[in-house]
VOBA-1610 file (N, C-alpha, C; in pm, whole numbers, padded with zeros to 5 digits, always signed):
BEGIN
Met+02892+09997+13265Met+03012+10054+13327Met+03056+09967+13445Lys+03184+09953+13459Lys+03239+09874+13570Lys+03193+09931+13703Lys+03165+09843+13799Lys+03113+09886+13929Lys+03228+09928+14019Tyr+03250+10059+14029Tyr+03354+10113+14117Tyr+03291+10157+14249Val+03372+10159+14356Val+03320+10193+14489Val+03321+10343+14517Phe+03381+10422+14430Phe+03392+10565+14455Phe+03254+10631+14450Lys+03229+10724+14542Lys+03101+10794+14544Lys+03096+10905+14440Lys+03208+10974+14419Lys+03211+11085+14324Lys+03222+11032+14180Trp+03135+11083+14095Trp+03130+11035+13957Trp+03261+11063+13883Ile+03329+11174+13919Ile+03453+11207+13849Ile+03560+11102+13875Lys+03564+11049+13997Lys+03660+10943+14028Lys+03627+10816+13952Arg+03498+10783+13944Arg+03457+10664+13869Arg+03493+10678+13721Phe+03472+10798+13669Phe+03501+10824+13528Phe+03651+10814+13499Leu+03731+10878+13584Leu+03877+10876+13563Leu+03933+10735+13576Met+03877+10657+13672Met+03926+10520+13689Met+03885+10434+13570Leu+03767+10461+13514Leu+03724+10389+13395Leu+03820+10414+13279Ile+03863+10539+13262Ile+03959+10572+13158Ile+04092+10502+13183Phe+04138+10508+13309Phe+04265+10445+13346Phe+04261+10295+13319Asp+04154+10229+13363Asp+04142+10084+13343Asp+04128+10048+13196Ser+04055+10128+13121Ser+04036+10101+12978Ser+04169+10105+12904Leu+04250+10206+12936Leu+04383+10215+12875Leu+04470+10098+12921Gly+04454+10061+13048Gly+04531+09949+13101Gly+04499+09819+13031Tyr+04371+09791+13012Tyr+04330+09669+12941Tyr+04381+09670+12797Leu+04376+09787+12735Leu+04417+09800+12595Leu+04566+09769+12576Phe+04650+09828+12662Phe+04794+09814+12643Phe+04853+09691+12712Tyr+04787+09643+12820Tyr+04845+09533+12896Tyr+04795+09395+12851Leu+04682+09391+12782Leu+04622+09263+12744Leu+04718+09169+12670Pro+04797+09216+12572Pro+04890+09124+12504Pro+04991+09060+12600Phe+05036+09137+12699Phe+05132+09085+12796Phe+05064+08991+12897Lys+04939+09022+12928Lys+04865+08942+13025Lys+04847+08799+12976Lys+04832+08783+12845Lys+04814+08650+12788Lys+04937+08561+12807Leu+05050+08624+12834Leu+05173+08548+12855Leu+05185+08496+12998Arg+05102+08550+13088Arg+05107+08508+13228Arg+05037+08374+13244Lys+05107+08279+13297Lys+05055+08143+13313Lys+04980+08131+13445Lys+04858+08080+13439Lys+04777+08066+13560Lys+04828+07950+13643Ile+04846+07975+13774Ile+04899+07875+13866Ile+04784+07817+13949Phe+04767+07687+13944Phe+04656+07621+14013Phe+04699+07560+14147Leu+04823+07517+14159Leu+04874+07460+14283Leu+04994+07542+14330Pro+04969+07654+14395Pro+05080+07741+14437Pro+05161+07682+14550Ser+05288+07712+14550Ser+05374+07669+14661Ser+05398+07785+14759Lys+05379+07907+14709Lys+05395+08025+14794Lys+05277+08120+14772Ile+05209+08157+14882Ile+05090+08242+14876Ile+05110+08364+14966Leu+05074+08480+14915Leu+05081+08603+14992Leu+04940+08661+15011Val+04906+08697+15134Val+04777+08759+15165Val+04803+08902+15209Val+04731+08997+15147Val+04754+09139+15171Val+04634+09202+15240Arg+04658+09265+15355Arg+04557+09345+15425Arg+04631+09457+15496Leu+04631+09574+15436Leu+04715+09684+15484Leu+04640+09790+15564Asp+04513+09764+15600Asp+04438+09867+15668Asp+04429+09847+15819Gln+04314+09878+15879Gln+04305+09892+16024Gln+04296+09758+16098Ile+04304+09767+16231Ile+04301+09649+16317Ile+04172+09569+16299Gly+04059+09639+16296Gly+03931+09570+16279Gly+03923+09494+16148Asp+03980+09552+16042Asp+03983+09484+15912Asp+04066+09356+15918Met+04177+09363+15992Met+04262+09244+16003Met+04195+09135+16087Val+04124+09174+16192Val+04051+09074+16271Val+03954+08997+16181Gln+03882+09072+16095Gln+03786+09008+16006Gln+03856+08928+15895Ala+03986+08949+15878Ala+04061+08874+15778Ala+04119+08744+15832Leu+04121+08727+15965Leu+04185+08610+16025Leu+04127+08477+15974Pro+03994+08465+15958Pro+03941+08338+15906Pro+03993+08303+15767Phe+04034+08405+15689Phe+04087+08378+15555Phe+04216+08299+15562Phe+04301+08330+15660Phe+04429+08260+15672Phe+04407+08112+15704Asp+04308+08084+15789Asp+04276+07944+15819Asp+04224+07873+15695Ala+04137+07943+15621Ala+04076+07882+15503Ala+04177+07858+15391Ile+04269+07953+15372Ile+04366+07938+15263Ile+04463+07824+15291Lys+04497+07806+15419Lys+04586+07694+15454Lys+04516+07561+15436Lys+04387+07559+15467Lys+04308+07436+15448Lys+04294+07403+15301Lys+04279+07506+15218Lys+04262+07485+15074Lys+04394+07444+15007Tyr+04505+07502+15056Tyr+04637+07470+15000Tyr+04730+07427+15114Pro+04711+07308+15167Pro+04785+07264+15288Pro+04936+07256+15270Asp+04983+07237+15148Asp+05126+07223+15125Asp+05196+07354+15091Ala+05119+07461+15079Ala+05176+07590+15040Ala+05231+07666+15161Glu+05331+07748+15136Glu+05383+07839+15237Glu+05302+07969+15231Ile+05252+08014+15348Ile+05167+08133+15353Ile+05246+08251+15407Tyr+05238+08362+15336Tyr+05301+08488+15378Tyr+05190+08593+15396Ala+05219+08696+15472Ala+05122+08804+15492Ala+05191+08939+15477Leu+05117+09035+15424Leu+05163+09173+15417Leu+05058+09258+15486Cys+05098+09329+15591Cys+05000+09406+15669Cys+05063+09535+15719Ala+04980+09622+15776Ala+05031+09742+15843Ala+05100+09701+15972Lys+05203+09773+16010Lys+05278+09742+16131Lys+05186+09736+16253Gln+05082+09819+16252Gln+04989+09828+16365Gln+04906+09701+16384Thr+04896+09618+16283Thr+04813+09497+16293Thr+04896+09369+16299Glu+05027+09384+16297Glu+05116+09267+16292Glu+05093+09171+16410Phe+05064+09227+16528Phe+05050+09143+16648Phe+04941+09038+16633Leu+04843+09063+16548Leu+04733+08968+16529Leu+04777+08843+16452Leu+04889+08853+16382Leu+04936+08741+16299Leu+05054+08668+16360Lys+05112+08722+16465Lys+05235+08668+16522Lys+05220+08522+16568Asn+05103+08486+16618Asn+05084+08352+16673Asn+05007+08257+16581Lys+04995+08295+16455Lys+04928+08206+16359Lys+05033+08115+16295Asn+05029+07989+16331Asn+05132+07894+16288Asn+05134+07871+16138Glu+05018+07895+16072Glu+05013+07868+15929Glu+05086+07974+15847Ile+05125+08086+15910Ile+05195+08193+15838Ile+05345+08179+15857Lys+05416+08167+15746Lys+05561+08150+15753Lys+05632+08281+15786Glu+05587+08392+15724Glu+05653+08521+15747Glu+05552+08634+15727Val+05567+08737+15809Val+05481+08856+15799Val+05565+08975+15755Phe+05529+09034+15642Phe+05592+09158+15597Phe+05505+09274+15645Thr+05568+09380+15692Thr+05489+09492+15744Thr+05530+09625+15681Ile+05433+09716+15674Ile+05456+09852+15628Ile+05424+09946+15744Glu+05520+10022+15785Glu+05502+10116+15897Glu+05408+10229+15858Asn+05422+10275+15735Asn+05345+10391+15687Asn+05247+10348+15577Ser+05151+10268+15615Ser+05050+10222+15520Ser+04965+10340+15472Trp+04922+10336+15345Trp+04842+10445+15288Trp+04699+10449+15342Phe+04663+10353+15426Phe+04531+10356+15487Phe+04530+10427+15622Tyr+04646+10480+15663Tyr+04656+10558+15786Tyr+04687+10702+15746Lys+04586+10786+15749Lys+04599+10922+15699Lys+04701+11005+15778Glu+04721+10967+15904Glu+04813+11045+15987Glu+04960+11013+15955Arg+04985+10917+15867Arg+05122+10879+15834Arg+05153+10910+15687Lys+05274+10956+15661Lys+05316+10985+15524Lys+05380+10862+15461Ile+05345+10834+15338Ile+05401+10719+15267Ile+05552+10737+15251Asn+05625+10632+15282Asn+05771+10634+15274Asn+05813+10551+15153Leu+05859+10618+15048Leu+05895+10549+14924Leu+06005+10446+14945Lys+06103+10480+15029Lys+06213+10387+15058Lys+06159+10259+15120Glu+06065+10273+15211Glu+06004+10156+15276Glu+05929+10071+15174Ile+05856+10135+15084Ile+05780+10062+14982Ile+05875+09983+14892Leu+05984+10045+14853Leu+06081+09977+14766Leu+06145+09858+14838Gln+06168+09870+14967Gln+06223+09759+15046Gln+06126+09642+15053Ile+05997+09673+15069Ile+05895+09568+15074Ile+05885+09498+14939Ile+05888+09576+14832Ile+05884+09517+14697Ile+06002+09422+14678Lys+06119+09464+14724Lys+06239+09381+14712Lys+06225+09250+14790Lys+06170+09259+14912Lys+06152+09138+14995Lys+06055+09040+14931Ile+05944+09092+14882Ile+05843+09005+14821Ile+05896+08944+14692Arg+05963+09025+14614Arg+06019+08975+14487Arg+06117+08860+14513Lys+06193+08872+14621Lys+06292+08768+14657Lys+06224+08633+14685Glu+06101+08636+14739Glu+06031+08512+14774Glu+05968+08442+14654Lys+05955+08513+14541Lys+05897+08454+14419Lys+05758+08395+14448Ile+05668+08482+14487Ile+05532+08442+14525Ile+05453+08393+14404Asp+05383+08281+14420Asp+05302+08227+14311Asp+05168+08300+14298Ile+05097+08313+14410Ile+04966+08380+14409Ile+04957+08475+14528Ala+04905+08596+14501Ala+04878+08692+14607Ala+04729+08727+14606Phe+04671+08739+14725Phe+04531+08776+14740Phe+04524+08913+14806Asp+04470+09010+14734Asp+04447+09142+14793Asp+04303+09145+14844Leu+04288+09142+14975Leu+04154+09132+15034Leu+04077+09264+15028Arg+04145+09374+15011Arg+04081+09505+15013Arg+04013+09541+14880Gly+04084+09518+14770Gly+04038+09569+14642Gly+04084+09712+14626Asp+04216+09732+14614Asp+04273+09866+14612Asp+04382+09875+14507Leu+04376+09979+14426Leu+04472+09995+14317Leu+04615+09997+14367Arg+04640+10064+14480Arg+04777+10074+14532Arg+04829+09937+14573Asn+04745+09857+14635Asn+04785+09721+14671Asn+04819+09639+14547Ile+04733+09650+14447Ile+04751+09572+14324Ile+04880+09611+14252Leu+04905+09742+14244Leu+05029+09789+14180Leu+05152+09740+14255Leu+05146+09742+14388Leu+05258+09694+14469Leu+05286+09547+14439Leu+05181+09467+14431Leu+05197+09324+14403Leu+05252+09301+14262Phe+05205+09379+14167Phe+05254+09367+14029Phe+05402+09400+14021Leu+05441+09509+14089Leu+05582+09550+14088Leu+05669+09452+14167Ser+05607+09373+14255Ser+05681+09275+14334Ser+05702+09144+14260Gly+05656+09137+14137Gly+05680+09019+14056Gly+05595+08899+14091Val+05481+08921+14158Val+05391+08811+14191Val+05338+08749+14061Lys+05340+08618+14053Lys+05304+08550+13928Lys+05156+08558+13896Asn+05071+08545+13997Asn+04926+08559+13980Asn+04873+08648+14092Ile+04783+08741+14056Ile+04722+08830+14154Ile+04570+08810+14150Cys+04514+08789+14268Cys+04370+08766+14278Cys+04310+08873+14369Gly+04198+08930+14326Gly+04135+09034+14408Gly+04016+09096+14341Tyr+03986+09218+14386Tyr+03874+09295+14335Tyr+03926+09418+14261Gly+03868+09447+14146Gly+03907+09567+14071Gly+03814+09683+14096Cys+03748+09683+14212Cys+03644+09782+14243Cys+03698+09923+14263Ala+03828+09936+14285Ala+03889+10069+14299Ala+03996+10090+14193Gly+03988+10013+14085Gly+04081+10026+13974Gly+04189+09919+13976Gly+04253+09902+13860Gly+04362+09806+13848Gly+04319+09665+13815Gly+04192+09648+13775Gly+04142+09514+13744Gly+04216+09448+13629Phe+04272+09529+13538Phe+04345+09473+13424Phe+04472+09402+13467Leu+04521+09429+13589Leu+04641+09363+13639Leu+04610+09233+13714Leu+04482+09207+13737Leu+04442+09088+13812Leu+04432+08966+13721Asp+04488+08855+13766Asp+04477+08729+13692Asp+04348+08657+13729Cys+04298+08687+13847Cys+04170+08632+13893Cys+04093+08747+13958Glu+03996+08803+13883Glu+03918+08915+13936Glu+03778+08868+13973Lys+03741+08892+14097Lys+03609+08856+14146Lys+03518+08979+14143Arg+03389+08956+14123Arg+03294+09066+14124Arg+03274+09114+14267Tyr+03288+09243+14287Tyr+03279+09304+14420Tyr+03134+09329+14456Glu+03089+09265+14564Glu+02954+09287+14614Glu+02964+09372+14740Arg+02928+09498+14729Arg+02952+09594+14835Arg+02886+09557+14967Asp+02766+09497+14960Asp+02692+09468+15082Asp+02725+09332+15144Met+02812+09257+15082Met+02852+09128+15136Met+02934+09147+15265His+02912+09061+15363His+02989+09070+15487His+03138+09061+15456Glu+03218+09137+15530Glu+03362+09146+15502Glu+03431+09010+15509Ile+03395+08926+15603Ile+03458+08795+15613Ile+03423+08711+15490Asp+03296+08714+15450Asp+03255+08640+15330Asp+03319+08698+15204Lys+03338+08830+15203Lys+03400+08895+15089Lys+03544+08848+15073Asn+03613+08832+15185Asn+03749+08779+15180Asn+03749+08636+15128Leu+03663+08554+15185Leu+03660+08411+15150Leu+03608+08386+15008Phe+03531+08481+14957Phe+03477+08469+14820Phe+03590+08460+14718Leu+03705+08517+14752Leu+03820+08512+14661Leu+03868+08369+14637Ile+03839+08279+14731Ile+03877+08138+14714Ile+03752+08049+14712Asp+03637+08111+14679Asp+03511+08038+14664Asp+03469+07964+14791Glu+03492+08029+14905Glu+03449+07972+15033Glu+03353+08069+15101Lys+03287+08022+15206Lys+03194+08106+15282Lys+03212+08076+15431Ala+03196+08178+15513Ala+03219+08163+15656Ala+03097+08103+15726Asp+03122+08044+15843Asp+03012+07999+15929Asp+02938+08122+15982Asp+02815+08101+16026Asp+02736+08211+16081Asp+02789+08257+16216His+02846+08163+16292His+02899+08195+16424His+03048+08161+16429Ile+03129+08259+16460Ile+03274+08241+16461Ile+03330+08278+16599Lys+03426+08202+16645Lys+03497+08238+16767Lys+03647+08239+16736Leu+03715+08343+16780Leu+03857+08358+16753Leu+03935+08363+16884Glu+04057+08314+16877Glu+04145+08316+16995Glu+04247+08429+16977Phe+04247+08523+17071Phe+04342+08634+17067Phe+04447+08613+17175Val+04567+08585+17132Val+04676+08552+17225Val+04737+08679+17281Thr+04748+08685+17412Thr+04815+08797+17479Thr+04937+08744+17556Ser+05023+08833+17596Ser+05148+08792+17660Ser+05129+08770+17810Ser+05227+08705+17871Ser+05225+08686+18017Ser+05234+08821+18088Glu+05300+08917+18024Glu+05310+09052+18080Glu+05172+09118+18085Asp+05095+09104+17977Asp+04960+09161+17973Asp+04871+09096+18079Lys+04884+08965+18093Lys+04805+08894+18195Lys+04842+08942+18335Ala+04972+08964+18358Ala+05018+09010+18490Ala+04966+09151+18521Ile+04964+09236+18419Ile+04913+09372+18438Ile+04767+09370+18481Ile+04687+09286+18415Ile+04544+09279+18448Ile+04523+09216+18585Asn+04598+09112+18617Asn+04587+09050+18750Asn+04617+09150+18861Glu+04724+09228+18843Glu+04762+09329+18941Glu+04657+09441+18947Phe+04603+09477+18830Phe+04500+09579+18822Phe+04375+09537+18900Phe+04335+09410+18886Phe+04218+09359+18959Phe+04243+09359+19110Lys+04363+09319+19150Lys+04396+09318+19293Lys+04395+09459+19350Lys+04456+09550+19279Lys+04466+09689+19324Lys+04328+09752+19343Asn+04234+09716+19256Asn+04101+09776+19261Asn+03996+09685+19327Cys+04045+09582+19397Cys+03957+09491+19473Cys+03845+09433+19385Ile+03883+09389+19268Ile+03786+09332+19174Ile+03789+09181+19187Ser+03674+09122+19213Ser+03666+08978+19233Ser+03563+08915+19139Lys+03545+08785+19152Lys+03450+08713+19066Lys+03306+08755+19089Lys+03277+08812+19207Lys+03139+08851+19237Lys+03097+08975+19157His+03195+09047+19104His+03164+09170+19030His+03128+09141+18884Lys+03028+09213+18836Lys+02997+09214+18694Lys+03090+09318+18631Lys+03179+09272+18545Lys+03282+09359+18489Lys+03242+09405+18349Ile+03233+09536+18332Ile+03185+09593+18206Ile+03289+09688+18148Val+03331+09661+18024Val+03423+09749+17953Val+03339+09845+17869Ile+03364+09975+17884Ile+03297+10076+17802Ile+03402+10151+17721His+03384+10149+17591His+03478+10215+17499His+03402+10323+17421Pro+03405+10448+17468Pro+03323+10553+17408Pro+03389+10625+17290Phe+03497+10567+17236Phe+03576+10635+17133Phe+03571+10561+16999Ser+03613+10634+16894Ser+03628+10576+16761Ser+03718+10669+16681Arg+03783+10615+16578Arg+03872+10698+16495Arg+03795+10809+16423Ala+03672+10778+16380Ala+03590+10875+16306Ala+03491+10944+16400Lys+03480+11076+16390Lys+03388+11152+16475Lys+03243+11113+16448Thr+03213+11072+16325Thr+03076+11034+16292Thr+03030+10910+16367Lys+03125+10833+16421Lys+03091+10710+16490Lys+03082+10728+16642Leu+03091+10852+16687Leu+03082+10880+16831Leu+02938+10899+16873Trp+02896+10827+16975Trp+02761+10838+17029Trp+02749+10962+17118Gly+02858+10999+17183Gly+02858+11117+17270Gly+02888+11081+17415Phe+02978+11156+17479Phe+03017+11127+17617Phe+02899+11141+17714Asn+02813+11239+17691Asn+02699+11257+17780Asn+02605+11137+17778Lys+02589+11079+17661Lys+02503+10961+17652Lys+02566+10841+17722Phe+02696+10827+17708Phe+02764+10719+17780Phe+02757+10739+17931Lys+02768+10866+17974Lys+02757+10894+18117Lys+02617+10862+18169Gly+02516+10893+18087Gly+02379+10858+18124Gly+02359+10708+18133Leu+02422+10635+18041Leu+02413+10489+18042Leu+02482+10432+18165Ile+02597+10487+18198Ile+02671+10442+18316Ile+02588+10462+18443Asp+02521+10577+18453Asp+02437+10603+18570Asp+02329+10496+18586Lys+02269+10456+18476Lys+02165+10353+18482Lys+02224+10217+18520Ile+02340+10185+18463Ile+02404+10056+18491Ile+02440+10045+18639Leu+02490+10154+18696Leu+02538+10151+18836Leu+02427+10148+18940Lys+02303+10153+18896Lys+02191+10133+18990Lys+02182+09986+19031Asn+02251+09902+18955Asn+02262+09760+18989Asn+02381+09739+19083Lys+02380+09631+19158Lys+02486+09604+19256Lys+02603+09529+19193Asn+02717+09539+19258Asn+02839+09464+19223Asn+02882+09487+19077Ile+02883+09611+19036Ile+02924+09648+18901Ile+03059+09719+18904Lys+03147+09679+18815Lys+03273+09751+18795Lys+03279+09790+18647Ile+03300+09919+18622Ile+03304+09970+18485Ile+03445+10019+18452Phe+03497+09973+18339Phe+03630+10013+18294Phe+03615+10099+18168Ile+03657+10225+18173Ile+03655+10313+18057Ile+03786+10296+17982Thr+03781+10243+17860Thr+03903+10215+17784Thr+03921+10312+17667Gly+04044+10330+17628Gly+04077+10414+17514Gly+04226+10412+17490Ser+04268+10464+17377Ser+04410+10465+17341Ser+04479+10585+17406Glu+04610+10590+17391Glu+04687+10701+17447Glu+04645+10834+17384Ser+04613+10833+17255Ser+04571+10957+17188Ser+04435+11005+17237Glu+04357+10913+17296Glu+04225+10950+17349Glu+04230+10991+17496Arg+04350+10993+17549Arg+04372+11030+17689Arg+04321+11172+17719Ile+04324+11258+17618Ile+04283+11398+17635Ile+04134+11409+17672Tyr+04057+11302+17648Tyr+03915+11304+17680Tyr+03884+11235+17813Ala+03986+11190+17883Ala+03965+11115+18008Ala+03885+11196+18110Lys+03905+11328+18110Lys+03838+11413+18209Lys+03687+11425+18186Glu+03639+11373+18074Glu+03496+11375+18047Glu+03418+11287+18145Phe+03489+11193+18209Phe+03424+11100+18301Phe+03472+11124+18444Ile+03384+11097+18539Ile+03418+11108+18681Ile+03443+10967+18733Tyr+03560+10946+18793Tyr+03600+10812+18834Tyr+03585+10793+18984Asn+03557+10670+19021Asn+03546+10632+19162Asn+03578+10484+19172Glu+03542+10420+19282Glu+03575+10278+19300Glu+03503+10187+19201Asn+03394+10237+19140Asn+03316+10156+19047Asn+03334+10196+18901Ile+03388+10314+18877Ile+03417+10362+18740Ile+03568+10387+18734Ile+03638+10303+18659Ile+03784+10304+18664Ile+03844+10346+18530Asp+03940+10435+18537Asp+04007+10491+18420Asp+04108+10390+18363Cys+04082+10343+18242Cys+04175+10251+18173Cys+04212+10308+18036Ile+04220+10438+18026Ile+04249+10505+17898Ile+04399+10528+17885Gly+04460+10469+17783Gly+04602+10489+17758Gly+04689+10433+17869Gly+04805+10493+17887Gly+04898+10445+17991Gly+04941+10302+17966Glu+04929+10220+18069Glu+04969+10079+18057Glu+04867+09997+17977Phe+04750+10055+17951Phe+04646+09982+17879Phe+04660+09999+17728Lys+04769+09948+17676Lys+04788+09945+17531Lys+04697+09839+17472Ile+04694+09827+17340Ile+04593+09745+17273Ile+04589+09601+17325Lys+04705+09537+17340Lys+04703+09396+17384Lys+04661+09382+17530Thr+04694+09481+17612Thr+04650+09480+17751Thr+04499+09503+17758Ala+04450+09591+17672Ala+04305+09615+17665Ala+04231+09489+17622Ile+04291+09413+17531Ile+04230+09286+17488Ile+04223+09189+17605Glu+04329+09183+17684Glu+04330+09094+17801Glu+04224+09138+17902Leu+04206+09270+17918Leu+04102+09321+18006Leu+03964+09277+17957Ile+03940+09289+17827Ile+03813+09247+17768Ile+03789+09099+17790Lys+03893+09018+17771Lys+03879+08872+17788Lys+03845+08835+17931Asn+03881+08921+18026Asn+03853+08894+18167Asn+03730+08968+18218Ser+03655+09029+18126Ser+03533+09100+18163Ser+03411+09023+18113Asp+03293+09074+18146Asp+03168+09006+18110Asp+03095+09071+17993Ile+03101+09205+17988Ile+03024+09279+17888Ile+03112+09387+17827Phe+03092+09410+17697Phe+03158+09521+17627Phe+03052+09610+17566Ile+03065+09742+17588Ile+02974+09840+17527Ile+03060+09949+17464Gly+03037+09980+17339Gly+03120+10082+17278Gly+03072+10130+17144Cys+03147+10224+17088Cys+03123+10272+16953Cys+03187+10175+16853Asp+03167+10205+16727Asp+03221+10121+16620Asp+03373+10138+16614Ser+03446+10039+16666Ser+03592+10041+16665Ser+03642+09898+16668Ser+03771+09881+16662Ser+03827+09746+16656Ser+03801+09666+16783Leu+03788+09733+16898Leu+03772+09660+17024Leu+03645+09575+17027Gln+03543+09616+16951Gln+03420+09536+16948Gln+03446+09394+16901Tyr+03540+09378+16809Tyr+03567+09245+16754Tyr+03638+09155+16854Phe+03727+09214+16933Phe+03796+09135+17035Phe+03696+09084+17140Ala+03597+09167+17170Ala+03494+09126+17266Ala+03402+09021+17205Ala+03345+09053+17090Ala+03244+08965+17029Ala+03302+08829+16993Tyr+03419+08828+16929Tyr+03477+08701+16885Tyr+03542+08623+17000Ser+03553+08686+17117Ser+03598+08613+17237Ser+03479+08554+17312Gly+03359+08577+17261Gly+03239+08521+17324Gly+03178+08607+17432Lys+03218+08734+17440Lys+03165+08824+17543Lys+03033+08886+17497Lys+02950+08923+17592Lys+02829+08998+17560Lys+02875+09134+17505Thr+02828+09169+17387Thr+02880+09287+17319Thr+02768+09374+17263Ala+02773+09503+17296Ala+02677+09600+17243Ala+02754+09713+17175Val+02717+09744+17051Val+02788+09845+16973Val+02690+09948+16919Ile+02720+10075+16940Ile+02638+10183+16885Ile+02699+10224+16752Tyr+02633+10185+16643Tyr+02686+10209+16509Tyr+02638+10340+16446Gly+02514+10380+16477Gly+02457+10489+16401Gly+02430+10441+16260Phe+02438+10533+16163Phe+02413+10493+16023Phe+02520+10550+15931Val+02645+10541+15980Val+02759+10590+15904Val+02794+10493+15791Leu+02787+10363+15821Leu+02819+10258+15725Leu+02702+10162+15711Asn+02708+10081+15607Asn+02616+09969+15598Asn+02671+09860+15690Asn+02615+09852+15810Asn+02676+09768+15913Asn+02658+09619+15891Lys+02578+09580+15791Lys+02567+09438+15759Lys+02702+09382+15716Arg+02789+09471+15665Arg+02922+09430+15621Arg+03016+09406+15738Trp+02989+09472+15850Trp+03089+09479+15957Trp+03046+09414+16087Leu+02919+09378+16102Leu+02876+09314+16225Leu+02957+09188+16252Pro+03001+09165+16374Pro+03071+09040+16405Pro+02981+08920+16379Lys+03037+08816+16323Lys+02961+08693+16296Lys+02960+08608+16423Val+02868+08640+16513Val+02861+08571+16642Val+02715+08540+16675Asn+02698+08462+16781Asn+02564+08426+16827Asn+02485+08552+16862Lys+02364+08564+16809Lys+02282+08684+16831Lys+02246+08705+16977Glu+02248+08600+17056Glu+02218+08615+17198Glu+02326+08695+17271Asn+02445+08699+17212Asn+02558+08767+17276Asn+02589+08902+17215Phe+02509+08945+17116Phe+02545+09067+17045Phe+02422+09150+17011Val+02436+09282+17027Val+02333+09375+16982Val+02401+09497+16922Gly+02354+09536+16803Gly+02407+09655+16736Gly+02296+09756+16718Phe+02327+09883+16741Phe+02226+09988+16735Phe+02249+10074+16610Ser+02152+10068+16519Ser+02161+10145+16395Ser+02021+10170+16342Lys+01991+10295+16310Lys+01861+10331+16254Lys+01882+10410+16125Pro+01812+10373+16018Pro+01829+10445+15891Pro+01789+10592+15900Val+01868+10677+15837Val+01836+10818+15821Val+01860+10856+15676Asn+01798+10966+15633Asn+01805+11004+15492Asn+01946+11035+15443Cys+02031+11082+15534Cys+02166+11124+15493Cys+02268+11010+15499Gly+02225+10889+15532Gly+02320+10780+15546Gly+02288+10663+15456Pro+02377+10564+15448Pro+02510+10567+15511Pro+02604+10662+15437Cys+02663+10754+15510Cys+02744+10861+15448Cys+02889+10821+15426Glu+02942+10730+15512Glu+03082+10686+15506Glu+03179+10802+15526Leu+03134+10905+15599Leu+03218+11022+15625Leu+03280+11012+15764Glu+03392+11082+15784Glu+03457+11083+15914Glu+03406+11196+16003Glu+03345+11298+15942Glu+03285+11407+16018Glu+03146+11434+15964Cys+03051+11456+16054Cys+02913+11481+16014Cys+02901+11623+15958Pro+02847+11638+15836Pro+02834+11772+15777Pro+02715+11851+15831Lys+02629+11785+15907Lys+02511+11852+15962Lys+02552+11949+16073Glu+02503+12071+16067Glu+02543+12175+16162Glu+02478+12159+16299Lys+02351+12121+16301Lys+02276+12121+16427Lys+02276+11988+16500Ala+02271+11878+16428Ala+02258+11749+16496Ala+02321+11636+16417His+02381+11545+16490His+02434+11422+16432His+02319+11320+16437Arg+02231+11330+16340Arg+02100+11266+16347Arg+02105+11117+16374Cys+02191+11044+16305Cys+02188+10897+16316Cys+02231+10849+16454Met+02303+10934+16529Met+02341+10901+16666Met+02241+10958+16767Glu+02188+11076+16737Glu+02094+11141+16829Glu+01970+11055+16854Ile+01925+10984+16752Ile+01800+10908+16765Ile+01817+10777+16843Ile+01940+10741+16875Ile+01965+10624+16959Ile+01972+10671+17104Thr+01876+10631+17184Thr+01863+10685+17319Thr+01934+10598+17423Val+01961+10659+17537Val+02021+10588+17650Val+01929+10476+17698Asp+01800+10507+17709Asp+01704+10405+17754Asp+01700+10285+17660Glu+01706+10313+17531Glu+01703+10205+17431Glu+01822+10111+17449Val+01940+10167+17466Val+02060+10086+17483Val+02053+10009+17614Tyr+02016+10078+17721Tyr+02012+10011+17852Tyr+01911+09896+17853Asn+01794+09920+17800Asn+01690+09816+17800Asn+01733+09692+17719Ala+01814+09714+17618Ala+01860+09602+17535Ala+01963+09515+17607Ile+02037+09574+17701Ile+02143+09498+17770Ile+02108+09472+17917Lys+01992+09513+17959Lys+01953+09500+18099Lys+01963+09358+18150Asn+01918+09263+18071Asn+01923+09123+18114Asn+02066+09074+18133Trp+02158+09122+18050Trp+02300+09084+18064Trp+02352+09131+18200Ile+02314+09251+18239Ile+02364+09311+18361Ile+02306+09241+18485Glu+02180+09203+18475Glu+02112+09144+18591Glu+02138+08995+18608Gln+02192+08931+18504Gln+02216+08785+18511Gln+02321+08754+18620
//
């Protein structure tokens, strides 16, 4: 049986039926599709979250190196567009405001039809779907892309002209590059461009709070989109107490505007500063991270901005996911991830079904985290 990523057997069964019928009826037409070896126009698709797009950035460099004369296009969620704006190898970025990977947004059919029209107009030779998603594949097929390359792990493999075998435990960056038979370096550093406005905000913020070079600047991000990835505010407060026993420490609590409702969980003073929401939008938060020394947080996109910028980075993962896929590819001296196996994981759930305890997070202690980063703080 084809290796599908769905956990429920009924979904795997239904997709097997769908794909089998697809192969049966589409195969005669598929033989008419001519394989393109030297494309002049390439489209790269990544419609999910910010962290996924950060891990996709090396693919754009690699695809341009492999096809230097080709024009590169990108299709992404509107929320991740800023990551591609300064990549010179990309000719144009198409965006979807209501991507199907954002549960809080409703799919807009009119928007989808407009995107299909735009892509069809460009007459794309090859498109790479980095996710492996039936909806992405169908969109590319309807957009008239001449060749589609990707993974059929969630269905639609019969529409792919180049289907790669999906290895679930492969690192996400390598999984992307595997589509073009490349592999990433073990240590990667990325440049995240911020605006002069973001730089000015952080400079003024440092002046206002009397923050100088003598201070050890630590960003703490205690939030995540999924509740299962939360370590707990009390544990972060306990960690902060231990950190502040050291001298010349400034701690910045970061979060999005939607996480502003939890700001009162922390007590602020001259050494613990509220940077949740407000003027600290994502690009400003990135600039803050770039000007800090250490990042500590839950599993979220901000970890990648810290790690790939070369900052000391500690992430509390728990055992929600197989984190071998998602760990930043950086020097081990600068990174530590906390994850311990439990019987109920990796669950890949957004909410823990356990009534009494969130086991995979409970077993990660404050002392354990502090002792792992103690040398960073004292340096």
